[in-house]
N, C-alpha and C positions, 0 to 999 in steps of 0.2 A: 136808339141809345140803349145799350145793355148795361144794367147796373149789377155790381158784384159787392157782396158783403163778406168779410173774412173775420174770423174770431179764433183766438188762440187760447188753449188751456195748457198750462205747464211751463216748461223751462225756457231759458233764454234762447236755446237752440231752436226750439219751436217758433219763438217769436221772430228770430232772424229768417227762418224759412217761410213764415207767413208773409213777411214783407217782400221776400224774393218772388213768391207766387203773385203777390199783388202787383209788383212792378211789371212783371211779364204780361199780366192780363191787361193792365193799363196801357202797356205798349201795343197791345192788340186792339185797342180802341174802347175798352170797357171803362165805365165810370164807377169809382169806388164810393160806397156809402157805408154808414155805420151799421153794425150788425142788427140793431133794433129797428132799422128802417126796412120798408118793403124793398125787395130786390129780386132780380131775375135769377141770380146765381148766389148761393150761399156756400162758403167753404169753411169747414171747421177743421182746424189743425189740433188734433186731440192728444190727450195724455192718459197714461194708465199707471202712473207711479203709485197711486193709492186708490182705494175704493171710492173715496170722495171725488177723485178726478174722473173716474168712470161715470159716476152719477151726474157730475156737472156736464159732461159731454152729452149725455142723453137729454138733459134739460135744454141744452143749447140747440140740439137738433129739433126738439119739440117747439122751441121758440121760433125757429126759422119756418117750420111748417105752418105754425099758426099765423105768421106774418104774411106768407104768400103760399097757398097750397099748390099753386101752379109753378113755383120756382123749382129750379134744379138744385138739389142739395147734395153736396159732396163732403164726405168725411175722409180725412187723411190723418197721418200721425200714428202714434204708438198704440192707442186704443183700437184704431182701425186695423192694426197688424195683429194684436194679441187676441182680439175677439171679432175677427172679420165677419163671420156669419151672423153673429148677434147684432153687429152694427148695421149690416146690410138689411136686416129684418126690421129695423126701426122705421116707424111710419114716416114717410116722406123722403127717405134716403134713396137717391138715384144712383150713386156711384161711391164705391169704397176704393181708395187709392193708397197703396203702401208707401212707406217712407222713401224707398228707392225710386218711386215714380213721380215724386213731387216736382222734380226738375222738368219733367215732360208734361206737366198738367195742361198747359194751353193746347198742345198737340192732341192729347187724349180727349179734351173737351171738343175740339173741332171735329174729331171723328165721330164721337158718340152723341154730341148735341150741337149739330151745325146751326140750328136755329139761333143759338146764342150769338153767333157771329154774323147773322144776316144784317146787311146794311151798315156794318162798322168797318173801319179801316183794317187792313191785314196786319200792318205793323207801323208804328210811329217811331221812326229813327230818332235817337237822342233821348228817348224816355229814360229818366233816371231810375237807377235801382233804389230800393228802399223808399219809394214814394209814399208819403202819408197824405191821406185825403183831408181837406179842410174840415169835413164833418166828422172825422175820426178823432175822438177824444179819449184820453185815458184818465180814470179817476185817481185820486191820491191813494196810494196803496196802504193797506192795513198791515201792521207789523205781525199779525197772527195769521196772515194768508198762507194756508197750507198748500195751495195748488201752484204757487209760483214763488220762486226764491227772489224774484225781482220783477217789478212792473215797469216797463219802459214807456216813457211819454214820447211825444213826438220829438223831444229835444235830445234824447240819448239813444244811441243805436248799438245793437249787438253786431259783432262781426264773427262769422263762423271760421274757426281754424281747424276743425276736425269733427269726426263723428265716431260713434261706436265706442265700445269699452271692452277691455280684456280682463277686468278685475274679478268678475264673477262673485260678487257678494251674495250671500245665501238668500237674502230677502228681495233681491233686485231683478226685475224682468227686463231691464234696459238692454243688456247684451242680446237678448232674444229678439227684441223688436227693432233695435238699431244696428245690430251686427257687431263685428269685431272692430277694433280701433283702426281708424284711417286718419291721415293728416293732409291738409291742403298745402299746396306749395306756398312758400313764403311770399313769392312775387305776386301771386293771385290775391293773397291776404292784403298786401300793401296796396295793390290796385283798388281793392274794395275800400280800404281806409281813405285813399286819395279821393275816390268818388264822393264819399260822405263829406270829407272836408270841403270839397268843391261845392257841395250842396248846402254848406253852411253849418254843418254839425261840428260841435266842439268836444264832444265826448263820445267815445266808442268803448264797448265792453267786449274783450276777447272771450269767446264762448265755444264750448264743445262739451261733449259728455264727460271728457276726462282731459282737461287742458294741460295738466301737469305732465302728461305723457307725450306732449307734442314733440315731434321729431321729423324734420324735413331734411333727410340726408345728412344727419349729424347736427343740424341747427335746432337747438332746443328752445324752450319757452323764453328763458331770459334773453337769449340772443335774438329771438324773434321780436321781443319787446324793444330791445335796443335798436334793432333795424327799423322798426316802424317809427320810432322817435327820430332817428337820423334821416329817414327818407321821406317823411311827410311833415306837414305843418300842423298836425293834430295838437290841440291845446292840452287835452288830458286823456289818458288811457286807463281803463279799469280792468282788473282781472276778475273773472268769475270764479266760481267755486274751485278750490285747489286742495288736493289731498295734503294733509299736514306733513307726511313723510317726503313730499316732493318739493318743499320750499327750501331751495338751496341758498347759500350765502349770496350768490350773485343776484338772484331774483329778490331776496329780502332787501338787499341794499337799494335796489331800484324803488321798491315800495316805500322804504324808510326815508330815502334822501333825494329822490329825483322829483322835482316839483311838477313834472308832467305825468307822473304815475300816481293814481289815487291812493291815498293812505287808508286802504281798506283791504282786508283779507277775509274771505269766507272759507273757513277750514272745517269741513264736516267732522263731527265727533261720533255721532250715532249712538254711543253708549259710554258711560263712565265706568262700566264694569268690564274688567279684563276677561272674565269668563264669557260674558255676552259678546264682547268684541271677537273672541275666538269663534263662537258659534256663527257670528255674522260673516266670518272670513275677512275681517278687516286687517290691514297690514301694519298695525301699530297697537300699542297698549296705552292705557290712560297716562302713565308717567311719560311716555314718549310725546303724546299730544301736549301735555302741560309744559314740557321742556321747550317745545317749539313756540308756543304762544308766549311764554315768558321771555324767550330770546327775542321775539318780535317786539314786545313791549319795552324791553331794555334798549333796543335800537331806536325806537321812537314811540313814546307812550301815547301819542295822539293817534296812532293807527287804530282804527276800529276793527275788532276781530269778532266775527260771527261764527256760529256753528249750526249744524243740523243735529237733531236728536230724535231717535225713534223710541217711542214709549210703548211698552207692552209687548216687546218681542217675546216669542215663545220661550218659556222657562225663566223669564225675568222675575226674580224674587224681590222682596222688600229691600234687602240689602243691596242688590244690584241697582235698583232704582235710586236708592239713597246715594250711591256712589255717583250716579249721573247728576243728581240734584246738587251734590257737593261741588261738581265742576261748574255748574251754572251759577252757584253762589260764591265761588272762590275769588271773584274779582279779576280773573284771568280772561274771561270772554265777556263781550259787551252786548251781545244780543243773541237770540237763538230762534231758529225755526223748528217748531215742534210738530212731529208727524206721529199720529196714532197708528200703530201697526195694524195692517190688514193683509190677509193672505193674498199673494199674487200666484194664481195657478201656474204651475210649471217651474216654480222656484223651489230649491231645497227646503227653505223655511216653511213653506206651506205644508210640508209633511212632518214637521217637527211636532213632538208632543209638548205638553205643558202650556197649551193656549190659555190666555188670560180672559176673564170675563169682560164684556164691554163696559160694565160699571167700573171695574178696577182701572181699565185703560183710560176711561174718561176722567176719573179723579186724578190719576197720576199726570195726565196731560194738563189738567188745570193747574196743578202744583208746579209743573215745569214751566208753564206759560207765566205764572205769577213770578217765578224766579227770573225768567228772562226779562220781564217788564222792569223788575227792580234793577237788574244789571244794566239795562239800557238807560234808565234814569240816572244811575250812578255815573255812567260814562258821559252822558249829556251834561250832567252837572259839572264835570271836570272841564268842560269846554266853555263854560261861561266866561265872558271877557275875551275870548279868542276871536281872531279874524278868520272867517271861513270863506272859501271860494265855493259858490253855489250856482247850480244850474236849475232852471225852473222845471217843475213836473206838471206839464199841462199849460193851458192858456186860459186863465180865469177871466171872467168879464171885468170890464173896467170898474175900478173902485173897490174890488174885493181884495182879500188877503193874497199876497204873493206866497206861493208854496214852492219849495225847492229841495234839492238834495245836495249836501256838501260833498267835497271830494272824499272825506272820510265817512261818508254814508250816514249822515245824520239828517233827519227831516227838519226843515226850518220853515218858519212863517215870518212874514214881515208885512207891516201895513205900508204899502207903497203903491204908486200908480203904475208900476211896471206891467207890461203886457204879458210877461211870461215867455219871452222869446228864447232863442237858443244861446244867447250870450251867457258867459260866466260873469257873475257879479260878486263883489266882496261884501260880506255881511258880518257885523259884530254881534255875537251872541250875548243877549242881555238878560234873558229870563227863561225859566224852565217851564214848559207846558206839560201836558199829560204824556204825550208820546212825540214831542217835538221841541225844538228850541225856538224861542222868539228872538227876533233880532232887528237891527237897523241896517238898512242898505247904506254902504259908504260910497259916496260919489267919487 
């Protein structure tokens, strides 16, 4: 019996690809265990969006090596592409695999490490994609988690609709490590959703580096969403991060009024200063962004709107930061993910002058997170008394608090004997916690 442990740092796309790799290896006869368990094979799907992500990847490699010094350790993902030689030199790393090679990982492993496959079946027909091991658990996510915009439990699954990006923001290394924009065929995406529905999943999240640019021979994101709803029995669909200038009326109507589309939009801001947005090569200004989010709220005030904000971009002055802070405190956005700027070698911003001191970036990040916390509590307070449709995040032991995510992306807790299955339950929000709503499950 060969055991495999997989871990993901970073985005929804990475999480989807990790589950794809897992399903293929399970189909080859391997048994999946949690990453903190001893295993014969460790696979780290890495991220390089920030310096913190790089550091986290190194720590996870070290953790695997400590757990089993004889294990095969494989690192793939964006950090493995951007710093291939440095990753290969990490103690314990046996193989570095690029993003384009993830699909072929089982074949690569069979050639390079045949001992991993000794005594196990060559292929188990019918093995499901996106298999989650019974010992694999996901903790309840923190609202200040910088490394991942979302944390998927066993009960919600990402579905990849594309890869790569053509936008070339000055701070971003993703186009270098993921390549240019590509889109999957709509029928392949629908087949993926159908498999998940057949496996008992009620929520999927459409994900890509740049979902708003989806285009399959003229079929755009709104049409893809409609096609998925029409051709599958999926209970609810969630959109991942979407550029504000790409939210058209057709797509907004689906989010605002279709009960099978989650009332949740994550619209990156990155800065509230038009001067900084221009330096970032972002395709909008502050007033454009605010016009979009206000139009969304007018269509349905219960839609939760989140943003990304980079603090400490080169040249960011006090006035620039205050303009960002003003957006967070405006009442127009309901939560934010705050990223402390760090240079990504190979990006234009890494060569910009006007770098800020770590102390200034740390203090501005604290102020921004405080503003985000206040915004989230304001929005949660507006939901008191509402009936929310909730799916659990994890599987708590019997007798503990049920934890879940509502369709409009609010964390909820309820004292109930529910096991935390994949079903969607109705909950009445009754009280406001620190970063969650308390509620009562409605039978």
